[in-house]
C-alpha positions as CSV (number, residue, x, y, z in Angstrom):
1,M,130.7,161.8,37.6
2,L,129.9,165.5,37.8
3,T,131.9,167.3,40.3
4,L,131.2,170.7,42.0
5,T,133.6,173.6,42.7
6,D,133.6,174.9,46.3
7,Q,131.7,178.0,45.0
8,A,129.1,175.8,43.4
9,S,128.7,173.7,46.5
10,T,128.1,176.9,48.6
11,V,125.6,178.3,46.2
12,V,123.7,175.1,45.7
13,K,123.4,174.5,49.4
14,D,122.3,178.1,50.1
15,L,119.7,178.1,47.3
16,A,118.2,174.8,48.3
17,E,118.0,175.6,52.0
18,R,116.5,179.1,51.3
19,A,113.9,177.7,48.8
20,T,112.8,174.7,50.8
21,G,113.9,175.3,54.4
22,S,115.5,171.8,54.4
23,D,119.1,170.8,54.4
24,E,118.0,167.6,52.5
25,A,117.1,169.6,49.4
26,G,119.3,170.1,46.3
27,L,119.6,171.3,42.8
28,R,118.0,168.9,40.2
29,I,119.5,168.8,36.7
30,S,117.5,167.1,33.9
31,T,117.6,167.0,30.2
32,L,114.8,168.6,28.2
33,P,112.6,166.0,26.3
34,D,112.9,167.9,23.0
35,N,116.6,168.5,23.1
36,P,118.7,166.3,25.4
37,K,121.7,168.7,25.0
38,D,119.8,171.3,26.9
39,Y,119.2,171.1,30.7
40,E,116.6,172.2,33.1
41,V,117.9,173.3,36.5
42,K,115.6,173.7,39.5
43,V,115.6,173.4,43.3
44,A,114.1,170.1,44.5
45,A,113.2,169.0,48.0
46,F,114.2,165.4,47.2
47,P,115.7,163.5,44.3
48,E,113.4,161.6,41.9
49,P,113.6,157.8,42.5
50,D,116.0,157.2,39.6
51,D,118.2,160.3,40.1
52,I,121.9,160.0,40.8
53,V,122.9,162.1,43.8
54,V,126.2,164.0,43.8
55,A,127.0,165.4,47.2
56,N,129.8,167.8,48.1
57,D,130.3,169.8,51.4
58,G,126.6,169.6,52.3
59,A,125.4,170.5,48.8
60,Q,123.4,167.9,46.8
61,V,122.8,167.8,43.1
62,F,120.2,165.4,41.8
63,L,121.0,164.2,38.2
64,E,118.3,162.6,36.0
65,S,120.0,159.6,34.4
66,R,120.4,161.1,30.9
67,A,121.9,164.2,32.4
68,A,124.2,162.1,34.6
69,D,125.5,160.3,31.5
70,A,126.0,163.6,29.6
71,L,127.7,165.4,32.5
72,T,130.0,162.6,33.6
73,D,133.2,164.5,32.8
74,R,132.1,168.0,33.8
75,V,132.5,170.3,36.7
76,L,129.7,172.6,37.9
77,D,130.7,176.1,38.9
78,A,128.5,179.0,40.1
79,K,128.7,182.8,40.2
80,V,126.5,185.1,42.1
81,E,126.1,188.4,40.2
82,A,125.9,191.8,41.9
83,D,122.1,191.8,41.6
84,G,121.9,188.4,43.3
85,A,121.3,186.4,40.2
86,V,123.0,183.0,40.1
87,R,124.7,181.7,37.0
88,F,125.9,178.1,36.7
89,Q,128.6,177.1,34.3
90,L,129.7,173.6,33.2
91,G,133.4,173.1,32.4
92,E,135.7,170.2,31.7
93,Q,137.2,168.3,34.6
94,A,141.0,168.7,34.8
């Protein structure tokens, strides 16, 4: 199962709450129809019915089923740039 670093948890929670005003929101990761090795990442108010929910320290990530399968051994990290831009990175779980 995908895991989140502490930094990613903080960033996901903050992004979702600011974008939606709800602490139930999260980050949704899905595969692209034309290329299942590429991902779409967006803030979502709620998970889709078939999404797998990964929760960590108040942050929620909603994984579309194909993304969940592909990211099962990954860890999500986040970095906030000086200009406020957020960059997510996927790494291998230790």
